MARKE-864095 format. One record per atom (N, C-alpha, C): y, z, x; residue in one letter; atom name. Coordinates in pm, 1 decimal, padded with zeros to 6 digits. Layout:
REM MARKE-864095
+----------+----------+----------+------+------+
|        y |        z |        x | code | site |
+----------+----------+----------+------+------+
|        Y |        Z |        X |    a |   CA |
...
+----------+----------+----------+------+------+
This chain:
REM MARKE-864095
+----------+----------+----------+------+------+
|        y |        z |        x | code | site |
+----------+----------+----------+------+------+
|  11838.7 |  11160.9 |  09536.2 |    s |    N |
|  11703.2 |  11173.4 |  09467.2 |    s |   CA |
|  11611.3 |  11140.2 |  09627.1 |    s |    C |
|  11745.6 |  11083.1 |  09743.0 |    c |    N |
|  11600.1 |  11165.5 |  09859.1 |    c |   CA |
|  11541.7 |  11294.8 |  09946.9 |    c |    C |
|  11664.6 |  11340.0 |  09877.7 |    k |    N |
|  11656.4 |  11462.7 |  09969.8 |    k |   CA |
|  11501.5 |  11516.5 |  10004.2 |    k |    C |
|  11421.2 |  11485.7 |  09925.8 |    i |    N |
|  11284.9 |  11534.5 |  09928.2 |    i |   CA |
|  11195.7 |  11467.4 |  10079.6 |    i |    C |
|  11272.0 |  11393.3 |  10099.9 |    f |    N |
|  11200.4 |  11346.2 |  10231.8 |    f |   CA |
|  11297.5 |  11359.7 |  10377.1 |    f |    C |
|  11361.7 |  11351.5 |  10368.9 |    f |    N |
|  11451.2 |  11410.3 |  10502.7 |    f |   CA |
|  11490.1 |  11594.4 |  10482.0 |    f |    C |
|  11479.0 |  11681.8 |  10620.8 |    a |    N |
|  11471.3 |  11736.6 |  10620.3 |    a |   CA |
|  11629.3 |  11816.1 |  10618.5 |    a |    C |
|  11711.1 |  11700.5 |  10750.5 |    k |    N |
|  11831.1 |  11705.6 |  10719.9 |    k |   CA |
|  11913.1 |  11542.8 |  10662.4 |    k |    C |
|  11942.5 |  11524.6 |  10727.5 |    d |    N |
|  12049.0 |  11392.3 |  10681.5 |    d |   CA |
|  11963.1 |  11264.4 |  10692.5 |    d |    C |
|  11985.3 |  11168.7 |  10624.4 |    p |    N |
|  11875.0 |  11090.7 |  10600.1 |    p |   CA |
|  11887.4 |  11012.0 |  10716.1 |    p |    C |
|  11725.2 |  10899.8 |  10709.8 |    l |    N |
|  11742.9 |  10849.3 |  10843.7 |    l |   CA |
|  11763.7 |  10753.4 |  10844.4 |    l |    C |
|  11828.1 |  10651.0 |  10976.2 |    k |    N |
|  11853.2 |  10517.9 |  10965.9 |    k |   CA |
|  11783.1 |  10395.9 |  11050.4 |    k |    C |
|  11668.3 |  10340.6 |  11008.4 |    i |    N |
|  11576.2 |  10275.0 |  11069.1 |    i |   CA |
|  11666.6 |  10169.5 |  11062.8 |    i |    C |
|  11591.2 |  10146.1 |  11261.1 |    v |    N |
|  11717.0 |  09988.8 |  11299.9 |    v |   CA |
|  11567.4 |  09897.9 |  11274.9 |    v |    C |
|  11466.0 |  09941.2 |  11336.6 |    r |    N |
|  11317.1 |  09868.5 |  11332.0 |    r |   CA |
|  11183.7 |  09976.1 |  11344.5 |    r |    C |
|  11152.4 |  09816.4 |  11360.8 |    a |    N |
|  10939.7 |  09919.7 |  11394.6 |    a |   CA |
|  10847.4 |  09795.5 |  11419.3 |    a |    C |
|  10738.1 |  09842.9 |  11505.3 |    h |    N |
|  10634.8 |  09833.7 |  11558.7 |    h |   CA |
|  10522.3 |  09894.6 |  11530.6 |    h |    C |
|  10405.3 |  09836.5 |  11441.6 |    g |    N |
|  10256.9 |  09867.0 |  11419.0 |    g |   CA |
|  10312.1 |  09990.6 |  11365.3 |    g |    C |
|  10216.1 |  10133.0 |  11415.0 |    q |    N |
|  10252.9 |  10188.0 |  11335.7 |    q |   CA |
|  10365.2 |  10314.5 |  11309.2 |    q |    C |
|  10431.8 |  10268.6 |  11374.6 |    y |    N |
|  10572.9 |  10326.8 |  11442.1 |    y |   CA |
|  10734.9 |  10307.8 |  11402.4 |    y |    C |
|  10832.4 |  10363.2 |  11301.5 |    m |    N |
|  10997.6 |  10299.5 |  11287.4 |    m |   CA |
|  11047.2 |  10376.8 |  11385.3 |    m |    C |
|  11217.2 |  10258.7 |  11433.5 |    f |    N |
|  11246.5 |  10413.0 |  11488.5 |    f |   CA |
|  11425.3 |  10390.1 |  11488.3 |    f |    C |
|  11478.7 |  10483.0 |  11478.4 |    d |    N |
|  11591.2 |  10536.8 |  11428.8 |    d |   CA |
|  11703.1 |  10481.3 |  11477.4 |    d |    C |
|  11817.8 |  10469.6 |  11516.5 |    e |    N |
|  11937.0 |  10422.2 |  11553.7 |    e |   CA |
|  11898.5 |  10458.9 |  11730.6 |    e |    C |
|  11914.5 |  10597.7 |  11735.4 |    k |    N |
|  11927.5 |  10629.9 |  11884.3 |    k |   CA |
|  11757.3 |  10653.2 |  11956.4 |    k |    C |
|  11711.0 |  10516.3 |  11871.8 |    g |    N |
|  11576.2 |  10491.4 |  11951.0 |    g |   CA |
|  11458.5 |  10650.9 |  11932.8 |    g |    C |
|  11490.9 |  10755.0 |  11855.9 |    e |    N |
|  11335.9 |  10851.9 |  11824.1 |    e |   CA |
|  11243.7 |  10764.4 |  11770.9 |    e |    C |
|  11152.6 |  10792.0 |  11786.1 |    k |    N |
|  10998.8 |  10720.2 |  11688.7 |    k |   CA |
|  10929.5 |  10800.2 |  11587.2 |    k |    C |
|  10927.6 |  10737.2 |  11508.1 |    y |    N |
|  10845.5 |  10821.8 |  11379.0 |    y |   CA |
|  10759.0 |  10726.0 |  11309.9 |    y |    C |
|  10668.4 |  10832.4 |  11273.8 |    l |    N |
|  10533.2 |  10773.1 |  11283.5 |    l |   CA |
|  10499.2 |  10756.3 |  11089.7 |    l |    C |
|  10554.0 |  10583.3 |  11092.6 |    d |    N |
|  10545.2 |  10566.5 |  10926.0 |    d |   CA |
|  10436.0 |  10639.4 |  10875.0 |    d |    C |
|  10429.6 |  10664.0 |  10761.4 |    c |    N |
|  10329.6 |  10687.0 |  10719.7 |    c |   CA |
|  10310.0 |  10661.1 |  10530.4 |    c |    C |
|  10448.0 |  10677.2 |  10542.1 |    i |    N |
|  10502.0 |  10666.9 |  10344.1 |    i |   CA |
|  10528.7 |  10439.9 |  10288.2 |    i |    C |
|  10577.2 |  10345.0 |  10413.1 |    n |    N |
|  10622.9 |  10220.5 |  10395.4 |    n |   CA |
|  10542.2 |  10161.4 |  10345.9 |    n |    C |
|  10372.8 |  10207.9 |  10324.2 |    n |    N |
|  10302.9 |  10059.5 |  10258.0 |    n |   CA |
|  10284.2 |  09982.2 |  10478.4 |    n |    C |
|  10248.9 |  10013.5 |  10496.8 |    v |    N |
|  10203.7 |  09963.2 |  10668.6 |    v |   CA |
|  10049.0 |  09986.9 |  10693.5 |    v |    C |
|  10017.0 |  10096.0 |  10664.2 |    a |    N |
|  09890.2 |  10176.4 |  10655.0 |    a |   CA |
|  09749.1 |  10039.3 |  10729.7 |    a |    C |
|  09754.9 |  09899.0 |  10625.6 |    h |    N |
|  09667.9 |  09880.0 |  10637.6 |    h |   CA |
|  09704.7 |  09768.8 |  10827.5 |    h |    C |
|  09844.0 |  09710.0 |  10901.1 |    v |    N |
|  09805.7 |  09573.4 |  10964.9 |    v |   CA |
|  09906.1 |  09686.3 |  11046.4 |    v |    C |
|  10037.2 |  09798.8 |  11006.9 |    g |    N |
|  10127.2 |  09839.6 |  11073.0 |    g |   CA |
|  10246.4 |  09740.5 |  11075.4 |    g |    C |
|  10396.1 |  09711.5 |  11142.8 |    h |    N |
|  10474.1 |  09673.7 |  11122.6 |    h |   CA |
|  10458.6 |  09561.1 |  11258.1 |    h |    C |
|  10485.3 |  09458.7 |  11208.1 |    s |    N |
|  10533.6 |  09340.9 |  11311.3 |    s |   CA |
|  10375.0 |  09288.0 |  11328.1 |    s |    C |
|  10248.5 |  09264.2 |  11296.1 |    h |    N |
|  10164.5 |  09251.5 |  11340.9 |    h |   CA |
|  10159.5 |  09108.4 |  11343.8 |    h |    C |
|  10103.4 |  09049.9 |  11432.1 |    p |    N |
|  10150.0 |  08933.8 |  11511.3 |    p |   CA |
|  10028.1 |  08820.0 |  11386.6 |    p |    C |
|  09914.8 |  08843.1 |  11371.8 |    y |    N |
|  09943.2 |  08770.3 |  11255.8 |    y |   CA |
|  09950.5 |  08794.4 |  11091.1 |    y |    C |
|  10036.0 |  08854.5 |  11069.9 |    v |    N |
|  10035.7 |  08899.7 |  10899.3 |    v |   CA |
|  10192.9 |  08823.9 |  11020.8 |    v |    C |
|  10289.9 |  08810.8 |  11075.0 |    i |    N |
|  10408.9 |  08745.0 |  11096.6 |    i |   CA |
|  10355.7 |  08581.7 |  11106.3 |    i |    C |
|  10299.9 |  08520.6 |  11183.4 |    k |    N |
|  10173.3 |  08378.1 |  11204.5 |    k |   CA |
|  10153.6 |  08378.8 |  11018.7 |    k |    C |
|  10120.6 |  08406.5 |  10993.7 |    a |    N |
|  10052.7 |  08411.9 |  10852.1 |    a |   CA |
|  10158.4 |  08354.6 |  10733.2 |    a |    C |
|  10262.1 |  08500.4 |  10763.7 |    a |    N |
|  10382.4 |  08437.7 |  10637.4 |    a |   CA |
|  10478.0 |  08372.9 |  10698.8 |    a |    C |
|  10481.6 |  08299.5 |  10862.1 |    t |    N |
|  10560.7 |  08190.4 |  10855.9 |    t |   CA |
|  10520.5 |  08076.3 |  10819.4 |    t |    C |
|  10365.1 |  08078.9 |  10851.7 |    k |    N |
|  10312.0 |  07958.4 |  10819.9 |    k |   CA |
|  10333.7 |  07932.4 |  10600.5 |    k |    C |
|  10367.1 |  08049.1 |  10579.5 |    q |    N |
|  10325.9 |  08031.7 |  10407.6 |    q |   CA |
|  10430.5 |  07979.1 |  10451.4 |    q |    C |
|  10594.7 |  07986.4 |  10477.8 |    m |    N |
|  10764.1 |  08016.4 |  10453.5 |    m |   CA |
|  10761.2 |  07850.7 |  10468.1 |    m |    C |
|  10725.1 |  07805.7 |  10566.3 |    e |    N |
|  10704.1 |  07697.2 |  10624.6 |    e |   CA |
|  10732.8 |  07589.9 |  10489.8 |    e |    C |
|  10589.2 |  07637.3 |  10444.6 |    l |    N |
|  10516.8 |  07541.3 |  10363.1 |    l |   CA |
|  10596.4 |  07583.3 |  10204.2 |    l |    C |
|  10597.9 |  07735.1 |  10175.4 |    l |    N |
|  10700.0 |  07746.0 |  10071.5 |    l |   CA |
|  10722.7 |  07908.3 |  10056.5 |    l |    C |
|  10813.6 |  07925.5 |  10014.1 |    n |    N |
|  10921.3 |  08024.7 |  10000.8 |    n |   CA |
|  10931.9 |  08122.7 |  09878.4 |    n |    C |
|  10855.6 |  08170.0 |  09742.5 |    t |    N |
|  10876.8 |  08197.0 |  09651.0 |    t |   CA |
|  10757.4 |  08306.4 |  09635.8 |    t |    C |
|  10766.9 |  08376.9 |  09468.6 |    n |    N |
|  10694.0 |  08456.6 |  09391.6 |    n |   CA |
|  10556.3 |  08445.8 |  09355.4 |    n |    C |
|  10529.0 |  08525.3 |  09220.2 |    s |    N |
|  10451.1 |  08490.8 |  09237.1 |    s |   CA |
|  10437.9 |  08401.9 |  09084.0 |    s |    C |
|  10511.0 |  08370.0 |  09039.2 |    r |    N |
|  10611.4 |  08393.4 |  08894.5 |    r |   CA |
|  10549.6 |  08237.3 |  08860.0 |    r |    C |
|  10488.2 |  08144.3 |  08944.5 |    f |    N |
|  10458.1 |  07988.8 |  08940.4 |    f |   CA |
|  10360.2 |  08007.7 |  08972.0 |    f |    C |
|  10262.6 |  07903.2 |  08865.8 |    l |    N |
|  10096.3 |  07848.7 |  08917.4 |    l |   CA |
|  10107.3 |  07759.3 |  09037.1 |    l |    C |
|  10031.8 |  07820.4 |  09139.5 |    h |    N |
|  10003.4 |  07830.6 |  09250.0 |    h |   CA |
|  09810.8 |  07868.4 |  09270.6 |    h |    C |
|  09761.7 |  07712.8 |  09342.9 |    d |    N |
|  09580.5 |  07710.2 |  09353.5 |    d |   CA |
|  09569.0 |  07806.8 |  09423.0 |    d |    C |
|  09596.8 |  07855.2 |  09492.5 |    n |    N |
|  09602.8 |  07948.2 |  09609.7 |    n |   CA |
|  09614.3 |  08125.6 |  09499.9 |    n |    C |
|  09674.0 |  08163.5 |  09444.2 |    l |    N |
|  09661.0 |  08215.4 |  09337.0 |    l |   CA |
|  09549.2 |  08229.0 |  09253.2 |    l |    C |
|  09502.6 |  08148.7 |  09235.5 |    v |    N |
|  09350.0 |  08089.6 |  09067.8 |    v |   CA |
|  09273.8 |  08120.3 |  09236.2 |    v |    C |
|  09244.9 |  08100.6 |  09396.9 |    q |    N |
|  09214.0 |  08056.0 |  09437.8 |    q |   CA |
|  09159.4 |  08216.8 |  09513.7 |    q |    C |
|  09266.9 |  08304.0 |  09519.2 |    y |    N |
|  09277.9 |  08445.7 |  09579.9 |    y |   CA |
|  09171.3 |  08583.6 |  09469.2 |    y |    C |
|  09249.4 |  08525.0 |  09338.3 |    a |    N |
|  09188.6 |  08528.3 |  09201.3 |    a |   CA |
|  08961.6 |  08583.0 |  09179.6 |    a |    C |
|  08970.1 |  08386.7 |  09206.6 |    q |    N |
|  08814.1 |  08403.0 |  09171.5 |    q |   CA |
|  08756.6 |  08474.7 |  09314.5 |    q |    C |
|  08752.6 |  08502.6 |  09394.8 |    r |    N |
|  08722.7 |  08504.2 |  09538.9 |    r |   CA |
|  08675.2 |  08689.6 |  09523.1 |    r |    C |
|  08839.4 |  08755.6 |  09481.5 |    l |    N |
|  08842.9 |  08917.0 |  09439.7 |    l |   CA |
|  08756.0 |  08935.2 |  09302.4 |    l |    C |
|  08801.7 |  08868.6 |  09189.4 |    t |    N |
|  08643.4 |  08912.8 |  09046.7 |    t |   CA |
|  08529.1 |  08864.0 |  09135.3 |    t |    C |
|  08467.1 |  08848.7 |  09253.8 |    a |    N |
|  08387.9 |  08726.6 |  09309.9 |    a |   CA |
|  08303.6 |  08924.4 |  09325.9 |    a |    C |
|  08359.3 |  08964.2 |  09409.9 |    t |    N |
|  08336.8 |  09080.3 |  09520.1 |    t |   CA |
|  08393.4 |  09219.8 |  09372.5 |    t |    C |
|  08377.8 |  09230.1 |  09200.2 |    l |    N |
|  08415.4 |  09312.2 |  09163.4 |    l |   CA |
|  08274.1 |  09326.0 |  09018.3 |    l |    C |
|  08238.9 |  09393.0 |  08969.8 |    p |    N |
|  08184.9 |  09396.7 |  08890.8 |    p |   CA |
|  08208.7 |  09299.4 |  08775.5 |    p |    C |
|  08130.8 |  09250.5 |  08705.9 |    e |    N |
|  08193.1 |  09155.2 |  08568.6 |    e |   CA |
|  08262.0 |  09140.8 |  08502.7 |    e |    C |
|  08276.3 |  09293.6 |  08429.2 |    k |    N |
|  08373.2 |  09324.9 |  08350.6 |    k |   CA |
|  08532.4 |  09331.2 |  08350.0 |    k |    C |
|  08498.1 |  09359.4 |  08510.6 |    l |    N |
|  08648.0 |  09349.0 |  08592.2 |    l |   CA |
|  08704.9 |  09133.6 |  08634.4 |    l |    C |
|  08706.6 |  09158.7 |  08564.1 |    s |    N |
|  08679.0 |  08928.4 |  08610.5 |    s |   CA |
|  08838.9 |  08910.6 |  08542.5 |    s |    C |
|  08941.1 |  08962.4 |  08518.7 |    v |    N |
|  09075.5 |  08924.3 |  08423.5 |    v |   CA |
|  09178.2 |  08999.6 |  08633.2 |    v |    C |
|  09279.3 |  08969.4 |  08663.7 |    c |    N |
|  09332.8 |  08974.9 |  08804.0 |    c |   CA |
|  09492.9 |  08954.2 |  08743.1 |    c |    C |
|  09562.8 |  09048.2 |  08758.6 |    y |    N |
|  09729.7 |  09049.2 |  08633.5 |    y |   CA |
|  09779.4 |  09088.8 |  08832.2 |    y |    C |
|  09870.2 |  08951.3 |  08882.6 |    f |    N |
|  09992.0 |  08979.2 |  09000.5 |    f |   CA |
|  10101.4 |  09094.5 |  08988.0 |    f |    C |
|  10097.6 |  09142.1 |  08980.0 |    v |    N |
|  10235.9 |  09239.1 |  08991.1 |    v |   CA |
|  10366.5 |  09236.5 |  09115.8 |    v |    C |
|  10396.4 |  09229.2 |  09147.8 |    n |    N |
|  10537.2 |  09268.6 |  09228.6 |    n |   CA |
|  10558.3 |  09398.0 |  09318.4 |    n |    C |
|  10555.2 |  09460.3 |  09244.2 |    s |    N |
|  10567.8 |  09656.8 |  09275.7 |    s |   CA |
|  10417.0 |  09734.3 |  09221.7 |    s |    C |
|  10443.7 |  09811.1 |  09252.7 |    g |    N |
|  10279.8 |  09981.1 |  09186.4 |    g |   CA |
|  10400.0 |  09955.5 |  09052.8 |    g |    C |
|  10545.0 |  09991.8 |  09019.1 |    s |    N |
|  10598.7 |  10032.4 |  08961.2 |    s |   CA |
|  10554.7 |  09934.7 |  08783.8 |    s |    C |
|  10537.7 |  09820.3 |  08834.6 |    e |    N |
|  10503.9 |  09657.3 |  08749.1 |    e |   CA |
|  10387.8 |  09681.5 |  08724.4 |    e |    C |
|  10314.2 |  09786.9 |  08802.0 |    a |    N |
|  10117.3 |  09765.3 |  08822.8 |    a |   CA |
|  10150.7 |  09871.6 |  08687.8 |    a |    C |
|  10184.1 |  09998.6 |  08723.1 |    n |    N |
|  10156.9 |  10109.7 |  08618.4 |    n |   CA |
|  10202.6 |  10124.4 |  08478.7 |    n |    C |
|  10242.6 |  10010.4 |  08512.4 |    d |    N |
|  10393.5 |  09968.2 |  08352.6 |    d |   CA |
|  10280.0 |  09881.2 |  08315.0 |    d |    C |
|  10241.2 |  09801.2 |  08343.6 |    l |    N |
|  10147.3 |  09681.1 |  08266.1 |    l |   CA |
|  10023.8 |  09831.5 |  08243.7 |    l |    C |
|  09956.8 |  09920.5 |  08375.0 |    a |    N |
|  09812.5 |  09928.6 |  08311.1 |    a |   CA |
|  09869.4 |  10054.8 |  08188.8 |    a |    C |
|  09989.5 |  10052.6 |  08203.1 |    l |    N |
|  09990.4 |  10168.7 |  08046.0 |    l |   CA |
|  10021.2 |  10038.1 |  07919.8 |    l |    C |
|  10081.5 |  09966.1 |  07936.2 |    r |    N |
|  10147.3 |  09902.2 |  07860.1 |    r |   CA |
|  09921.9 |  09830.2 |  07743.1 |    r |    C |
|  09848.4 |  09837.9 |  07909.5 |    l |    N |
|  09724.3 |  09752.5 |  07867.3 |    l |   CA |
|  09677.5 |  09878.9 |  07781.1 |    l |    C |
|  09642.0 |  09953.4 |  07836.9 |    a |    N |
|  09603.4 |  10151.1 |  07812.9 |    a |   CA |
|  09614.3 |  10126.7 |  07627.8 |    a |    C |
|  09686.5 |  10118.8 |  07639.4 |    r |    N |
|  09839.5 |  10137.7 |  07489.0 |    r |   CA |
|  09754.5 |  10065.4 |  07351.0 |    r |    C |
|  09727.2 |  09957.5 |  07474.5 |    q |    N |
|  09694.8 |  09793.0 |  07325.9 |    q |   CA |
|  09563.3 |  09808.3 |  07286.7 |    q |    C |
|  09524.6 |  09875.1 |  07382.3 |    y |    N |
|  09365.4 |  09884.2 |  07378.8 |    y |   CA |
|  09339.9 |  09992.8 |  07283.5 |    y |    C |
|  09342.1 |  10101.5 |  07350.1 |    h |    N |
|  09297.0 |  10268.6 |  07283.3 |    h |   CA |
|  09400.5 |  10230.4 |  07134.9 |    h |    C |
|  09491.6 |  10150.7 |  07099.6 |    g |    N |
|  09610.6 |  10239.5 |  07007.5 |    g |   CA |
|  09715.8 |  10376.7 |  07011.7 |    g |    C |
|  09687.4 |  10433.6 |  07136.6 |    h |    N |
|  09773.2 |  10572.7 |  07141.0 |    h |   CA |
|  09842.7 |  10525.8 |  07193.6 |    h |    C |
|  09988.5 |  10606.1 |  07207.4 |    q |    N |
|  10085.9 |  10656.3 |  07236.8 |    q |   CA |
|  10078.7 |  10768.5 |  07350.9 |    q |    C |
|  10019.2 |  10856.9 |  07362.5 |    d |    N |
|  10009.9 |  10983.6 |  07464.4 |    d |   CA |
|  09977.2 |  10892.3 |  07563.7 |    d |    C |
|  10061.5 |  10985.4 |  07702.1 |    v |    N |
|  10039.6 |  10951.8 |  07837.5 |    v |   CA |
|  10051.1 |  11101.6 |  07912.7 |    v |    C |
|  09975.4 |  11165.9 |  07979.2 |    i |    N |
|  09985.9 |  11304.5 |  08057.2 |    i |   CA |
|  09942.0 |  11224.5 |  08220.5 |    i |    C |
|  10047.4 |  11263.5 |  08257.0 |    t |    N |
|  10129.8 |  11225.3 |  08388.4 |    t |   CA |
|  10100.6 |  11368.2 |  08502.5 |    t |    C |
|  10084.5 |  11366.0 |  08630.2 |    l |    N |
|  10025.1 |  11473.8 |  08711.1 |    l |   CA |
|  10186.8 |  11455.5 |  08798.9 |    l |    C |
|  10299.2 |  11500.9 |  08827.0 |    e |    N |
|  10375.1 |  11486.9 |  08921.8 |    e |   CA |
|  10277.5 |  11554.9 |  09082.0 |    e |    C |
+----------+----------+----------+------+------+
């Protein structure tokens, strides 16, 4: 299922820094697909913030926490008034699933058109 990503054998990535990932042989690859385009791998600010958070609490967003509410308020304050609700999900797949379910509920239609 991963053949589309690799010309030959799959890569065995062992570390990453900044915008690059490195395989077991030390070859460097520009990471354009691994959700790090904003800050890169091993960014000192992100490491510091993550360490600080994990020292306090290490869980996902299934539990109510003031920081989630505050973040939602700050986020919606930047958006038009009609966009006043936030749904926090775990992944792009969950986001797509939720968007599809909301659209179906709102419009009452079951049909979907997708592009590959």
